[in-house]
SEMAR-565954 format. One record per residue: x, z, y of N, C-alpha, C, O in turn; residue in one letter. Coordinates in pm, whole numbers, padded with zeros to 5 digits. Each point is the difference from the previous one (the first is absolute). Layout:
<atoms>
+--------+--------+--------+--------+--------+---------+--------+--------+--------+--------+--------+--------+--------+
!  neast !    nup ! nnorth ! caeast !   caup ! canorth !  ceast !    cup ! cnorth !  oeast !    oup ! onorth ! residu !
+--------+--------+--------+--------+--------+---------+--------+--------+--------+--------+--------+--------+--------+
!      X !      Z !      Y !      X !      Z !       Y !      X !      Z !      Y !      X !      Z !      Y !      A !
...
+--------+--------+--------+--------+--------+---------+--------+--------+--------+--------+--------+--------+--------+
</atoms>
This chain:
<atoms>
+--------+--------+--------+--------+--------+---------+--------+--------+--------+--------+--------+--------+--------+
!  neast !    nup ! nnorth ! caeast !   caup ! canorth !  ceast !    cup ! cnorth !  oeast !    oup ! onorth ! residu !
+--------+--------+--------+--------+--------+---------+--------+--------+--------+--------+--------+--------+--------+
! -00606 !  01564 !  02034 !  00043 !  00132 !   00052 ! -00116 !  00083 !  00041 ! -00112 ! -00051 !  00004 !      T !
!  00131 !  00173 !  00026 ! -00099 !  00090 !   00045 ! -00049 ! -00043 !  00142 ! -00118 !  00015 !  00032 !      G !
!  00205 ! -00063 !  00047 ! -00036 ! -00045 !   00135 ! -00102 ! -00120 ! -00008 ! -00099 ! -00006 !  00073 !      K !
!  00131 ! -00091 ! -00167 ! -00084 ! -00112 !  -00012 ! -00147 !  00038 ! -00042 ! -00096 ! -00060 !  00047 !      A !
!  00086 !  00156 ! -00133 ! -00132 !  00041 !  -00057 ! -00068 !  00105 !  00090 ! -00117 !  00027 ! -00024 !      R !
!  00177 !  00031 !  00122 ! -00054 !  00102 !   00077 ! -00097 ! -00048 !  00096 ! -00077 !  00080 !  00052 !      S !
!  00075 ! -00209 ! -00023 ! -00095 ! -00058 !   00101 !  00050 !  00017 !  00139 ! -00075 ! -00012 !  00097 !      G !
!  00204 !  00041 ! -00086 !  00062 !  00010 !   00129 ! -00001 ! -00126 !  00084 !  00064 ! -00098 ! -00038 !      D !
! -00130 !  00097 !  00146 ! -00016 ! -00133 !   00079 !  00136 ! -00057 !  00051 !  00009 ! -00119 !  00031 !      P !
!  00092 !  00201 ! -00023 !  00134 ! -00049 !   00045 !  00078 ! -00068 ! -00112 !  00109 ! -00052 !  00024 !      S !
! -00162 !  00052 ! -00146 !  00071 ! -00050 !  -00109 ! -00005 ! -00151 ! -00008 ! -00105 ! -00056 !  00032 !      Y !
!  00209 ! -00016 ! -00073 ! -00002 ! -00142 !  -00024 !  00102 ! -00020 ! -00110 !  00082 !  00089 ! -00021 !      F !
! -00083 ! -00204 ! -00053 !  00092 ! -00016 !  -00113 !  00146 !  00006 !  00044 !  00046 ! -00070 !  00091 !      P !
!  00020 !  00156 ! -00160 !  00150 !  00018 !   00025 !  00026 !  00114 !  00093 !  00116 !  00038 !  00015 !      G !
! -00215 !  00021 !  00049 !  00022 !  00105 !   00097 !  00005 !  00131 ! -00074 ! -00103 !  00060 ! -00031 !      N !
!  00223 ! -00016 !  00004 !  00026 !  00127 !  -00051 !  00058 !  00103 !  00092 !  00037 !  00110 ! -00042 !      L !
! -00028 ! -00147 !  00172 !  00042 !  00087 !   00099 !  00158 !  00017 ! -00007 !  00052 !  00100 !  00049 !      G !
!  00015 ! -00188 ! -00105 !  00144 !  00012 !  -00016 !  00066 ! -00130 !  00039 ! -00005 ! -00096 ! -00076 !      F !
!  00066 !  00091 !  00191 !  00070 ! -00121 !   00054 !  00125 !  00042 !  00080 !  00007 ! -00019 !  00122 !      D !
!  00093 !  00076 ! -00194 !  00107 !  00048 !   00081 !  00083 ! -00104 !  00071 !  00064 !  00031 !  00100 !      P !
! -00063 ! -00153 ! -00148 !  00077 ! -00108 !   00058 ! -00081 ! -00085 !  00089 !  00049 ! -00105 !  00041 !      L !
! -00173 !  00140 ! -00008 ! -00092 ! -00068 !   00089 ! -00015 ! -00147 ! -00034 !  00007 ! -00086 !  00087 !      S !
! -00027 !  00057 ! -00221 ! -00027 ! -00140 !  -00045 ! -00137 ! -00052 !  00034 ! -00020 ! -00121 !  00006 !      F !
! -00075 !  00212 !  00016 ! -00139 ! -00050 !   00032 ! -00006 ! -00059 !  00133 !  00035 !  00067 !  00097 !      Y !
! -00078 ! -00190 ! -00084 !  00004 ! -00064 !   00131 ! -00090 !  00060 !  00101 ! -00098 !  00067 ! -00033 !      P !
!  00131 ! -00090 !  00163 ! -00084 !  00059 !   00108 ! -00103 ! -00089 !  00051 ! -00099 !  00045 !  00056 !      T !
!  00120 ! -00186 ! -00077 ! -00106 ! -00093 !   00044 ! -00103 ! -00021 ! -00107 !  00027 !  00014 ! -00119 !      D !
! -00154 ! -00048 !  00166 ! -00116 ! -00006 !  -00083 !  00023 ! -00103 ! -00108 ! -00028 !  00030 ! -00116 !      K !
!  00077 ! -00152 !  00147 !  00026 ! -00107 !  -00100 !  00093 !  00045 ! -00109 ! -00025 ! -00022 ! -00118 !      E !
!  00141 !  00089 !  00161 !  00096 !  00049 !  -00099 ! -00060 !  00110 ! -00086 !  00035 !  00008 ! -00117 !      G !
! -00120 !  00076 !  00167 ! -00070 !  00105 !  -00083 ! -00090 ! -00063 ! -00098 ! -00004 !  00039 ! -00117 !      R !
! -00071 ! -00139 !  00162 ! -00093 ! -00069 !  -00099 !  00079 ! -00070 ! -00112 ! -00043 !  00001 ! -00115 !      Q !
!  00157 ! -00063 !  00149 !  00074 ! -00065 !  -00094 !  00055 !  00092 ! -00108 !  00002 ! -00030 ! -00120 !      R !
!  00043 !  00150 !  00176 !  00068 !  00101 !  -00085 ! -00115 !  00061 ! -00098 !  00021 !  00019 ! -00119 !      M !
! -00137 !  00007 !  00178 ! -00107 !  00054 !  -00085 ! -00040 ! -00099 ! -00108 ! -00021 !  00039 ! -00115 !      E !
!  00011 ! -00167 !  00153 ! -00032 ! -00103 !  -00096 !  00110 ! -00008 ! -00109 ! -00029 ! -00008 ! -00120 !      F !
!  00143 !  00011 !  00162 !  00115 ! -00007 !  -00098 ! -00008 !  00114 ! -00098 !  00023 ! -00016 ! -00119 !      A !
! -00057 !  00136 !  00174 ! -00008 !  00116 !  -00090 ! -00114 ! -00019 ! -00110 !  00018 !  00042 ! -00114 !      E !
! -00124 ! -00101 !  00150 ! -00107 ! -00027 !  -00095 !  00047 ! -00109 ! -00099 ! -00019 !  00016 ! -00121 !      I !
!  00078 ! -00122 !  00169 !  00047 ! -00106 !  -00088 !  00105 !  00049 ! -00095 ! -00007 ! -00033 ! -00118 !      K !
!  00102 !  00110 !  00162 !  00103 !  00048 !  -00091 ! -00058 !  00098 ! -00100 !  00042 ! -00002 ! -00115 !      H !
! -00138 !  00088 !  00153 ! -00062 !  00088 !  -00092 ! -00079 ! -00075 ! -00111 !  00000 !  00040 ! -00116 !      G !
! -00063 ! -00144 !  00153 ! -00076 ! -00085 !  -00094 !  00103 ! -00078 ! -00092 ! -00027 ! -00018 ! -00119 !      R !
!  00132 ! -00023 !  00168 !  00102 ! -00071 !  -00080 !  00063 !  00102 ! -00101 !  00030 ! -00035 ! -00115 !      L !
! -00012 !  00157 !  00161 !  00051 !  00099 !  -00097 ! -00092 !  00034 ! -00110 !  00044 !  00025 ! -00112 !      A !
! -00177 ! -00024 !  00142 ! -00106 !  00026 !  -00108 !  00000 ! -00119 ! -00096 ! -00015 !  00022 ! -00120 !      M !
!  00030 ! -00146 !  00163 !  00008 ! -00113 !  -00092 !  00121 !  00012 ! -00085 ! -00010 ! -00023 ! -00121 !      V !
!  00130 !  00059 !  00176 !  00120 !  00015 !  -00073 ! -00008 !  00105 ! -00114 !  00046 ! -00022 ! -00112 !      A !
! -00109 !  00139 !  00147 ! -00020 !  00105 !  -00103 ! -00090 ! -00045 ! -00105 !  00018 !  00040 ! -00115 !      V !
! -00125 ! -00129 !  00147 ! -00087 ! -00046 !  -00097 !  00081 ! -00098 ! -00094 ! -00020 ! -00002 ! -00121 !      T !
!  00111 ! -00078 !  00183 !  00083 ! -00089 !  -00076 !  00082 !  00084 ! -00107 !  00006 ! -00033 ! -00119 !      G !
!  00054 !  00138 !  00170 !  00076 !  00083 !  -00089 ! -00080 !  00052 ! -00118 !  00046 !  00000 ! -00114 !      Y !
! -00167 !  00045 !  00147 ! -00086 !  00050 !  -00103 ! -00032 ! -00109 ! -00111 !  00005 !  00027 ! -00120 !      A !
! -00038 ! -00147 !  00169 ! -00026 ! -00110 !  -00086 !  00120 ! -00032 ! -00088 ! -00010 ! -00019 ! -00121 !      V !
!  00128 !  00015 !  00189 !  00124 ! -00027 !  -00074 !  00025 !  00103 ! -00107 !  00040 ! -00037 ! -00110 !      Q !
! -00061 !  00174 !  00138 !  00022 !  00095 !  -00102 ! -00104 ! -00010 ! -00114 !  00034 !  00025 ! -00115 !      E !
! -00155 ! -00059 !  00146 ! -00106 ! -00017 !  -00104 !  00042 ! -00122 ! -00089 ! -00003 !  00011 ! -00123 !      Y !
!  00041 ! -00124 !  00183 !  00030 ! -00121 !  -00081 !  00128 !  00017 ! -00087 !  00001 ! -00029 ! -00119 !      V !
!  00102 !  00077 !  00184 !  00135 !  00015 !  -00072 !  00010 !  00126 ! -00078 !  00087 !  00007 ! -00086 !      T !
! -00167 !  00092 !  00107 ! -00004 !  00134 !  -00064 !  00141 !  00058 !  00026 !  00051 !  00072 ! -00086 !      K !
!  00015 ! -00101 !  00201 !  00125 !  00053 !   00039 ! -00017 !  00045 !  00147 ! -00053 ! -00077 !  00080 !      L !
!  00094 !  00196 ! -00044 ! -00007 !  00051 !   00131 !  00077 ! -00081 !  00097 !  00103 ! -00058 ! -00036 !      G !
! -00146 !  00050 !  00158 !  00067 ! -00077 !   00104 !  00140 !  00060 !  00027 !  00095 ! -00074 !  00025 !      V !
! -00084 !  00199 ! -00031 !  00131 !  00064 !   00011 !  00101 ! -00047 ! -00103 !  00117 ! -00021 !  00030 !      V !
! -00168 !  00004 ! -00156 !  00094 ! -00046 !  -00108 !  00018 ! -00153 !  00008 !  00104 ! -00052 ! -00040 !      N !
! -00206 ! -00019 !  00091 !  00002 ! -00147 !   00006 !  00084 ! -00050 !  00118 !  00057 ! -00109 ! -00008 !      D !
! -00048 !  00187 !  00119 !  00066 ! -00041 !   00121 !  00108 !  00102 !  00034 ! -00003 !  00051 !  00112 !      S !
!  00093 ! -00019 ! -00193 !  00097 !  00109 !   00021 !  00077 ! -00010 !  00126 !  00035 !  00102 !  00059 !      R !
! -00005 ! -00223 ! -00013 !  00079 ! -00022 !   00121 ! -00062 !  00065 !  00120 !  00072 !  00046 !  00089 !      I !
! -00203 ! -00041 ! -00082 ! -00066 !  00063 !   00113 ! -00015 !  00154 ! -00006 ! -00039 !  00065 !  00098 !      F !
!  00070 ! -00013 ! -00209 ! -00015 !  00145 !  -00016 !  00134 !  00068 ! -00041 !  00001 !  00097 ! -00076 !      F !
!  00105 ! -00148 !  00126 !  00137 !  00064 !  -00024 !  00064 !  00033 !  00138 ! -00023 ! -00076 !  00094 !      R !
!  00099 !  00180 ! -00079 !  00073 !  00022 !   00118 !  00086 ! -00115 !  00043 !  00058 ! -00068 ! -00084 !      P !
! -00050 !  00045 !  00212 !  00082 ! -00112 !   00053 !  00145 !  00007 ! -00052 !  00064 ! -00102 ! -00026 !      L !
! -00014 !  00223 !  00011 !  00137 !  00013 !  -00043 !  00021 ! -00058 ! -00138 !  00108 ! -00050 ! -00031 !      G !
! -00211 !  00056 ! -00052 !  00003 ! -00049 !  -00141 ! -00009 ! -00151 ! -00014 !  00036 ! -00057 ! -00102 !      G !
! -00085 ! -00005 !  00205 ! -00029 ! -00146 !   00006 !  00138 ! -00074 !  00053 !  00045 ! -00101 ! -00053 !      I !
!  00008 !  00163 !  00154 !  00122 ! -00065 !   00049 !  00112 !  00032 ! -00074 !  00110 ! -00048 !  00030 !      L !
+--------+--------+--------+--------+--------+---------+--------+--------+--------+--------+--------+--------+--------+
</atoms>
């Protein structure tokens, strides 16, 4: 995001300045755990997208076409 690249010293992973339900912990240990989880989940998402790209390359079929159940409205599945 722009905030991450701006060099703003108040920035940390996952801090987009939007927390209407106050999920961000107030204690130091909880904040560290949340920030670490944000980094881990971001990295996991990058690995998943890489897996989708490899799958599309190998099968020559788009992930949307190969995994239709994930890309349909819930009303159509039930």
